[in-house]
C-alpha positions in Angstrom: 12.1 -7.7 -21.4 12.8 -4.3 -19.9 10.3 -2.5 -17.6 8.6 0.2 -19.6 5.1 1.8 -19.8 2.3 -0.6 -20.6 4.1 -3.6 -19.2 2.9 -5.6 -16.2 5.6 -5.8 -13.6 5.7 -8.1 -10.5 8.0 -7.3 -7.7 8.9 -8.7 -4.3 9.8 -5.9 -1.9 10.5 -4.9 1.7 9.8 -1.4 2.9 11.5 0.1 5.9 11.7 3.6 7.5 14.8 5.5 8.5 15.0 3.7 11.8 15.0 0.3 9.9 11.6 -0.7 11.1 9.8 -2.9 8.5 6.6 -1.2 7.3 5.5 -3.6 4.6 6.8 -6.6 2.7 5.7 -9.2 0.1 8.1 -11.8 1.6 6.4 -15.1 2.0 3.5 -14.1 -0.2 2.6 -13.2 -3.8 4.6 -10.5 -5.5 3.1 -7.1 -6.0 1.9 -6.7 -9.7 1.2 -3.4 -11.3 0.9 -1.8 -14.7 4.0 0.3 -15.3 3.2 3.9 -16.2 -0.3 3.9 -14.8 0.6 5.5 -11.4 0.1 2.2 -9.6 3.2 2.8 -7.5 4.7 5.9 -5.8 6.5 7.9 -8.5 10.0 7.5 -7.0 9.8 3.7 -6.9 8.3 3.5 -10.4 11.1 5.6 -11.7 13.7 3.3 -10.0 12.1 0.3 -11.7 12.2 1.9 -15.2 14.4 -0.1 -17.6 15.1 -3.0 -15.2 14.5 -6.7 -16.1 13.3 -9.8 -14.3 15.9 -11.0 -11.8 17.2 -7.5 -11.0 17.6 -6.8 -7.3 18.3 -3.3 -5.9 17.8 -0.9 -3.0 16.1 2.5 -3.4 15.6 5.4 -1.0 12.6 7.5 -1.9 12.1 11.0 -0.5 8.7 12.2 0.6 8.2 14.4 -2.5 8.4 11.2 -4.7 6.4 9.1 -2.3 3.4 10.3 -0.3 4.4 13.9 0.1 5.2 16.0 3.1 2.8 16.1 6.0 0.2 18.8 5.2 -0.8 20.6 8.4 -4.1 21.6 6.8 -5.1 18.0 6.8 -4.9 17.8 10.6 -7.8 19.1 12.5 -9.2 19.4 16.1 -12.8 18.1 16.3 -15.0 18.5 19.4 -15.7 15.1 21.0 -19.4 15.9 20.7 -19.0 15.6 16.9 -17.7 12.0 17.4 -20.2 10.9 20.0 -21.7 8.3 17.8 -18.4 6.4 17.5 -18.1 3.6 20.0 -14.7 3.1 21.8 -13.0 6.0 20.1 -9.2 5.3 20.4 -5.9 6.7 19.2 -5.0 5.0 15.9 -8.6 4.3 14.9 -9.4 4.9 11.3 -12.5 6.9 10.4 -14.2 7.9 7.2 -15.6 11.3 6.5 -17.7 12.4 3.6 -17.5 16.0 2.2 -20.5 17.9 1.0 -19.5 17.0 -2.6 -19.6 13.3 -1.8 -15.8 12.8 -1.6 -14.8 10.1 1.0 -11.7 10.9 3.1 -9.9 8.5 5.5 -8.9 10.0 8.9 -6.8 8.6 11.7 -7.3 9.6 15.3 -4.0 11.0 16.4 -4.9 12.3 19.9 -7.9 12.3 22.2 -8.2 15.1 24.8 -10.8 16.1 27.4 -12.8 18.2 24.9 -11.5 17.3 21.4 -9.8 14.8 19.2 -7.1 15.4 16.7 -7.9 13.8 13.3 -5.3 13.4 10.6 -6.1 13.0 6.9 -2.5 12.7 5.7 -1.4 9.4 4.3 0.3 7.3 7.1 3.6 7.4 5.2 3.5 11.2 4.4 6.7 12.9 5.4 8.7 9.7 5.6 11.8 8.7 3.7 11.1 5.2 2.5 13.7 2.5 1.9 12.9 -0.3 -0.4 14.7 -3.6 -1.2 13.3 -4.9 -4.4 13.5 -7.9 -6.6 11.9 -7.8 -10.0 10.1 -11.2 -10.4 8.5 -10.8 -13.8 8.0 -8.3 -16.7 5.4 -9.0 -19.4 3.4 -7.2 -22.0 0.0 -6.0 -20.7 -3.1 -7.4 -22.2 -5.6 -5.2 -24.0 -8.0 -5.6 -21.1 -5.3 -4.5 -18.6 -4.6 -1.5 -20.7 -8.3 -0.6 -20.9 -8.7 -1.0 -17.1 -5.5 0.8 -16.3 -4.2 -1.9 -13.9 -2.7 -5.4 -13.8 -5.0 -8.5 -13.6 
């Protein structure tokens, strides 16, 4: 059965950056399962999987535009340390949550801490990166009615 919209796909993968550093992998664990066509994967990888079948193995290089986008400078901001006074042990790399006036929750990472301010970054951690995948298609099956209703694999 070929990978197409409304099919549940299970893959094993290893993700590396341009330097060859492993960023993520399903090796030694369960495969990643998703509902094809429901935006459960980055667009570039989902496109590379289109039409493949169980047992297929391939490598794919995905550019930022088809992954997590370029780094958006407007999502990086300097915040006075006073505004972060309630956070214990503030450290570079720490993840914080912010809620906008309209109730939207945003994840931020502390990039730098200076004497007066901290740099907070709301870009995805993989934004701006070229991603390299090694993929093996483990299974392809028809989605159930419930999976189609929910928009994701169960």
